[in-house]
N, C-alpha and C positions, 0 to 999 in steps of 0.2 A: 554732654554733663554727665549721663550714668556710667559712665566707662570712666571718667574722672573721678567720681565720688565713689567709686569700686575700687582704682587704683590706691586711691587715699588710704582705705579703709585696710587693703592688703598689706599698705605700706605699715599701717599703725600696729596690725598684729605681728607682723612679719619682726618689726624693730624693735630690741631691748637690749639694755645694757644695766649693768649691775652694779656701775659707779655714779658716782653725783654728779650733774649736771657742771660743766665746766663751765669758765665766762666764755661771751662771745668772744670768737676772735678772728671777726674779720672786721676792718677799719675802715672809715669814709676815707674814699677818694675823690670826692666833691669838693673842688678847691672854692665853690661859693655856695654854702649850703642853703637848701629850700625849705627845710623844715621851719614851720612856725605855725601859730595858730590862729593865724587868720584865714576866716573862712571867706574864699572868693569867689562869687557867684560867676564872675566872670570866664572862669575855668569850666563850664558847662557848657559851651556852645554843643549844636548839633553835630552830629558826625553819623560816619559809617555804622550801619545795624540798627541806627535809630528808627522807630515806625513811624510815619507819620498819616495822620487824618487834615485832609484838605478838601474843603468844598467851597464852590462861588455861588455867592447869592444868585437865585434866578436861573441858574444852571445846573440842574441836576446830573446831567449827564458827565460833567465834570466831576463828582464828588468822586473821592476816592477811600475807602474805609479805612485802609491801612495800605501803604507804601514805604518799602523799606529804603533808606538812603544807601546807595550802592558805595562800594569800596573807593570808587574815584570822589565819591562824597556829592554823587546827583539824587537828584529825586525824577523817578520819570514820571509826568503827568500826561491826563490825555490832550490832544490835541496839540500844546506845547513842547512835550518833549523829556529831555532831561535839563533839569533846572539843578545849578549847586548851590547848595546849600549847609556843606560843612563849614563849620568854622563860625557859619553865625548865630545870633540868639534866633528867639522865636519871632520876635518883632521882625528882625530883619529879614527871617525868612520870607516871613506872609510879604513884605515889601518886594523882595526877589518873584516871588510867584505872581504876585500882582502885576509886577512889571511884564511878566511872561506872558501873562493874558489879556494883558492891555492891547495888544497888537491884532487881539481876536472879538474883545468883548470891552465895550464902552465902560469906562470907571469900574471893574471889577473889585467885587468886595469879597474879600478871600477870609475864609475862618480857617486858622491851623492850631492841632493839636497835636501833642505826643501820646501815640499810643502805647508804645514800649519803648524803654529807654535803653540802648544796648552795645551803645557808642565806648562809654566808662565803666570800668569795673574795677574792683579790687581783690586780691585772694589771700583768703583766710586758710591760712594751712597748720598742720601740727595738732597740737589738743584743744582744738574746738569742734565745740557740740555739732555743728555744722558748716563742715570745711568744703571749701570751693571758690568758684569765682562767682562773686556776688556782684550786679548790679546797681548803681546808685547814681539818683537824678538831683542828688542836692550836697550841698558842701557836709562833709561829716568830719567828727571828731575820732581820733583815734578808740576812745569808749564807745561812742556810736557804733562803729564799724563793728568792734568787737560785739558787742549786744547784739546785733544783724548776723553775727557768724553762731548765736546761741552761746556766748562765754565761754568761758575754756574749762573743761572737763575736770573732773576730782584726780585725773592724773597728771595733769598740767600744772604749771606753776604761773599762777598770778603774776607775780613778780617779775616773768622771766618773758613776756612777751616781745618780738623783735621785729620792727618796722624797719624794711630793706627798701630802696628808691634807688633807681637807675641801672645803669649797666658798670662793668669793671671800672671805665675811664671816670663815669660821675658817680659811684654809689655813695649813699648815705645808709649807714647803721644806727640806729636807735634803740636800746632796752627800755622798755615802758614798765612801769610796775601800776600794776590793773589794780593791786591790792590796796594799796595808798594812796590811789588817784592824783598822784603827784602833777604838776604841770604839763609834764610829757603827755599826761592822757588826753590833753586836752590841743595836740597837734593836729592840723588839718591833713586829712588822707588825699591824695592824688590818685588818679586815674593810673595803674598799674600798682600801686603799692603793694606791698606784700607784708599782711599780718602772719608771724607765727610765733603759734603758744609752747612751748617747750617743756619737754617733758619733764617729771619730778625724779627720774633715775637715767640722765642720758651723759654721753660723752662730750667729743667734740661736737660745737655748735654744725661746722659745715658739713662733717660727716651724718649728724643728724638731719639736715635740710636740705640735704642735697637730693635725694631719692624725691623728695617732695615736689623740689621745684622743676627738676625731671617732667613729671606728672602731670604739672599744673600749665605747663607749657608759657609760661609768664615773662614777662621780656626779661625775667633774670633766669630763666628755666633753661640751662643748658648746664652739662656737667664739667665744659669748658670753661664758661665763666667763671663760677666756683674755682676749679683749680687755677684759673690765670689770677683769681686774686690770692690764692692762696702762696704759689710759686712767688708774685710780687712782695707778698709779705714777708714771704722766708726770706728773699732777698734783702729785704730793708732790716731785718733783724743783726 
């Protein structure tokens, strides 16, 4: 994470342009738009990198102060081994763990809590005060996410915060005006979304954002992705 912030800081210092910011030139390729103001708790199941605390009432040796869900979605627990929890809610995971322990414990009473949410994050890039990959554990609006990133710096443009979601085949692009707080500011964020705060003096949007996407290693973080989008746009002109 420290190297990530250093990369962003270096890029911010190196990137400069004398021209006025040009309009965003990437276009939505998603045929079925997903952008919505609906805050959906069902989009927040447990997943890889979440750290969970588990205890079984009356059986202290089975307690785990903090165990990370592995990349296969399993939680490794004493006695029972790997229990699949990815995609489950807290209550569903509690039931799954209780079922696993019921082979060894009579009517196990399982307590489960999240120590650290690591499965879901969004990327705040460009002219945010605290850029980087930001973990979140509850539904967020774009405005709330921007606040978590420290807001837009004095070099940025409040009216030109760009939301990116998806990949070249299902890309959604929306320019958000945080200055007027219009309805787009209340769009619900999804994991792996990218928020990019533009500079007040910048040129082509794809040229401006490309280095940040490479540094971020996000779902949009490949030069090939952006170039592919640009090539398709050029073909369609």
